[in-house]
N, C-alpha and C positions, 0 to 999 in steps of 0.2 A: 889435832884440828884446831886453830886459833885463828881469830879475825885478828889482822894487824892493824891497831887504830893509828899507829905512827905513820905507817904506809898511806891509809886512808887520808889522815890529816895532811899529808905532803901534798897528795893529789890534790885535795881540797884548796889547798893554799894556790895551786897552779890556776884554778878557774874560778877564784873568789874576786870576779870583777862583774860588772853589769851585763848581761847575757841576755838581753831583750830579743825576741824574736825577730828575724828578719833583718837583724842589723849585721855589721862585720864582726862586731864583738860574739855574736852568738856562733857566726861560722868558725871563729877562730877557737872557741871553746870546742866544737866539735872535731876541729883539726887536733887538739891537745888530746881529746879521748881517741882518737884514731892512732896517734903516736903511741899514746901507752898501750894501746892495744897490740899494735904492730911489734913492739917490744916484747910482747910476751908471746911472739910468733904465732898472732890470730891474724884474720885477714877481715877487717871491718869494710861494711858498704855503708854509702851515703844514700838515703832516699831524701830526694828533695821533693819540696811541694810548694806550690804557689802562696802567698801570704800578703795581707794588705798590711803594711807596716805604717808607723806613724813616728814624729819626731818634732822637736822645736816647740814645745808645746807651751803655752801661758794660760793661765787662768787667774781671775780677778772677780770679787764680788763688792759692789759699792753700795751702800745703805744710801739711799737719797732723802726719805721721808720716813719718820718726822725727826729723825736725827741723822748725821752723817757718818760713815766711817768706811774703811777700806780692809777688806779680808783677803789676805793671800789664799789661794786656791790651787788645788792639783786637779788637772784634767782628766776625765774620763776619756781615756783612749778611743778614737774611731768615732766619738758620739758627734762628731760635727763641729763647726766653727761659727761664730758669730762675724757680724762686720768687725773691722778694725777698732770702731769706736763703741763696740757691745750693742746691748740691745736693753732699753729702758723697759720695765714693766712691774705690774703690781707683785707683790709676794705673797705666797699662801703658804702655811705650814701644813702638811698632810700626813702626819704621823709617819706611816711605814710606807706610804706610796702604794698600798694596795688597792686595786679598782675601787673598792667600797667608800675610800676616803677622796676619789678624785671626782668632785662635783664642783660646779661653780668657779672653774679653774681656767676658762678659756682665756688666753691671751696672758696668763699670768705665768710667772717663775714659781715653781713649787719647792718646797725645803721637805726633806724626806730623811727618815733615818736609814730606809732602805730602798732600793730601786723597783721592788716589786715585781721583779722577773719579766718573763715574757708578756704576761696578762697586765701587769702594771704599766710595761712601756707602751703596749697596744692602745690601753685606755687612756694614757697621757695623749698619746698621738690623736686619737679619735676625739678627745675633748678640746684641742687645740691648745694643748700647753706650750709655752713660750721657750721654756728651758728648764733645768733641773739643779739643784743643789743638793748632793747628799752630805750627810753628816759622819764625819769619821768617828772612831772609836775615843771615848775619855782617856786623856792623859798620853795619846798617840799623836804621832805625825799622820797626815792625811795619806791614805794610799795612792801609788802610783800603777793603776791598773788598767785594762783596756774593756770596751763593750764586748760583749759576746758576739762573735761575728755571724752567728746563725740569725740571732735577734735583729741585728742590723739588716743583714740580706732580706730579711722579709719585711721589716717595718721601715728602714730607711735611719737617719739620724735625729738627734735631738742635744743640741748643746748641752752638756753636763760636766759640773765639777763638784770636788769634795772640799767641805771646809772644815777646819778643826772642830770638834766638839764643844769646846768652851766657845767658840765664837759664834756657834748657832744657838747656843744656849744665850748668850747674850742677844743676838737678834730676835730671838722669840720673847725674852723676858721684857725687852725695851720696846716691843711691839714694833719692828721693823715693818713697813707696810708697801715701800717702793724700792726698787734696787736697779742696778745696772749690772749685768752680766756679762763678762768678756772671756771668750773661749777661743783661743786660737792653737791651731796645730797644722803641720805638714804631712799630708800621706801621700804614700808611693807603694806601687807594688814590687814586692821583693821576694826572696826564697828563703825559706826556712828549711830544716833537715832533721833527719832522724839518723842516728847511728847504731847499725845493726851487725853483730856479729854472733855466728854460731860456734858452739863447741859440740860436735857430732857425738851421737851417745854410742857407746860400745855395744851395747846388747839390744836395746829397743830403741834405734835410731829413729823412728817415724813416730814416736810419741814425743812430744815438744812441750816443754817448759818454758814460757816466756819469763824472764827476771827483767824488771822494767823499772824506770825513774826518769823523769824528766831533767834536763839541765839547763833550760832556759829561767831567766829571771824575770821580773816585772821591770819596768821601765825605771831608770834612775836608781837601781837597788842592787846591792851585791849578791842580794839572795844565798846567803850563806847556809841557812838552815834549809830553805824553800827553793831551789833543792839541790844546793852543790852537794851538799852532805850526803843526800840521797845518791846521788851521782857517783859521787866517791865511795858509798857504800857497796853498790854494785859493781864497781871496777875491784874492789877487793874481792868480791866473789869471782869475778872474771879469772882473776890471776889464781886462784884457789882451783878452780876447775880445769884451768889451762895446763896446770901441773898433776892434776888427780882427775881423768878424763871420767865423766859420768856415765851411768848406764842409759840414763835416757839423753836426749838431746836438749842442750839448754840454748836457748836465742836470747841474747842481752839485746835490749834495746834502749838506748837513751833518747828519749822523746823530744823533739823542739817544740816550742810554741804551745805547750801546755797551758802557760798562764793567758793565752789568747782564746781561750775554749776549747782545749783539748784537741787542738788542730792537728797535731803531729800521731797522734793514736788514730784520730779519725781517718787521716789519709793513710795510715798503714793499713787499717781494716779494710777500707773501701777500695784501696788500688792494689793490695797484694792479697786478693782472696785465695789464689792459690797457696799462700805460704801460710795461712792461717788453718786450713783444713785439719792440719796436724796438731793443732794447739790443744792441750789438754787441761792447762792450768796456768795461771800467772802469779808470780811472786813481784809485787810492787812495793817499792819503796819511796815515800814522799813524806819529806821533813823528819829531820835525825840531827843528831850530835849535840845537841845541848847539853851544857853544864848542869843547869838546873832545870828538871823537867821530869817526865813519867812516859812509858813506852805503852803502847796500845797496837792492836792488831785488829782491822774491820775486814770482816769475812763476807764475802759475796759467794758463799758455798752453803754446804749441806750442814745439818747439826752435827755430824761426825766430825767434820774439819773444827768446828767450834771447840767441841771437847778436847779433840787431840791438842789444839794450842792451848787451851786451859790448862792442861796437865803439862804439857811442855813449859810453860811460863812458871808453874809452880815447880818442876825439875830444877830450872834455872835460878829460882831464889831472887830475881832481880824485879819481879812486879810487870806483869804484862795483862794490860786490861784488854780482855776478848770481847768483842761484841758483834752480832750478826747485823750487819747492815751495810747500806752503800757506802761509798767513798769518794769524794768529790776529786776523781783524778784520772788518770790514763787507764784505768781498770774498768771505767764505764764504758767506751768502746768495745772493748773487749768482752764484756759482761753482755752487753747486748746482741753479742754474736754466739752467746751461750757459754762463754768459757769463764768458768768460776774463777776466784782469785781471793788472795789475801793482801792488804797494804799493811806494811808494817810503818808506825811513825812515832815520833818521840815530841810529844806536845808539852805546853806549860812554859814556865820562865819566860825567856826572851822570844819565845814564838809569839808572844803576844805583838812583837815587833813585824810579823810576816807582812810583805807586801808594802812595806815603809823603808825607808832609809835606814833605821834601827836594825835592821837583819844584816848583821854583819858577824864575821868568823871569831870576833873578840868573845862571843857568847859560847862557842864551840872548844872542845878539846878531844884528844886522841881517847882517851879512857873512854868517854862519854859516847863517840862514834863506836867503839868497841862493845860498850854495853848494849846497845841495840843489834850492832853488827854480829855480834855472836850469836844471837838468836836467829836471826834471817840467815846466816850462814848453815846453822845446825839445822833448821827445818828444811831448808833447801837440799841439804845435802841428805836427808832421811828421805823427803818424797822422790828425788831423783834417783836414788840407788836402792828404791824399796824394790823387792821381789815381784809385788803386784803393786800397781798404783793404789795408794790406799783409800781414794775418796772418787767416787763417781762424777763424772762431768755434768754435774746438776746445779741449776740455781733455783732455790725455792720460790714459789709463785709471790710471796709476798715482795722478795727483792726485786724480781721482774717489773713489778709494778712500780717499785721505786724507782727502778732505771728509767722505766718508761716516763713517770712523772718528773724526774729530773731532766730527762732530754726535753719534756714538753714545757718544762719552765725556762729552759734555755732555748727555745725555738727551733730545737733542732731535730724534732720528729715529724716526719711528713703526714700531715692530716689523714692521708687515704692510707696509711702503710699499717698493717697488723702488728701488734707484737709477737715476737718470736717465742 
């Protein structure tokens, strides 16, 4: 049994184009996935869901006082727009953008290294902030990402852009006091979709293991590591199990709109309750393939699972950093439904370019797709074909709390809904 890195790389090349959720390009990527699955004699289904998409964005920050400068900026998708001529306002640097920093900011444009999550945005709205400028990572392009839809739905919009770290540093050191902020973007309702295919179990068909990876990218971004390589990894697993029928049912899901706030996985668990009743576990792959990097596994499950993966990593002798923690990905909605998971990923190296135009296929090769893919396949093979499923369907209370905190930060959790 071996993971074929060359085939995975060949598939990755087919989808290595911008696949932003709600666009024709995302739909084309879904069609390519379906074509590949049909060639394996599998019968994929498409789960569509509504999505607010954006396009044609333009961002600009102009310092007006005490010096003059223009800084190109990337727009935070769905954050709103300004008049075409922009808005003029005082500029105030507020460190991390957390609520405790947001005082004396009414009518100002704030400059922050982070967004402050739901509470930071709520406080900014309450205090009458006119707009926001977030600071990108040092030495990196600015990200092309979207606002979390759950926060927007609850609190509305506030025009926001990202500027380069070096430009922000110049603004702060030179005492920028007044700016003109321009944020332009078009919004329209569209469709995103998940691709779902089952490989029925031969002995325990009512016990279903989900094997998932999102296939969308952020705006203006090839998304080779994140997550074209993950989508290619689970395609290679689907090929293997199509030829080697598993003891338990495997449900492969290529999730759409993960980059818009896990929209595809939320749509799946909310609209397909009858399909999730038999889920006992999830194997998730998010970020993979880097020539330079390191392998990790984030466990949202029992201590026994952590130990199991730690031993397996030692057996492979390739390095697998195992931690018991939540992972910001499509495992979150399933975890909220009580379904334990492990997310395999490969970080380091060019993953510093995630969510920027630098996330390209030139940083990935077949050997390093297989480096992680071999372990993902071996783990999935073991648990799928075990005589008795080796782990209880449980999530530690600490991880459950972290899931709820994550959801609250993203504005997702209803205030009156108790945790499961």
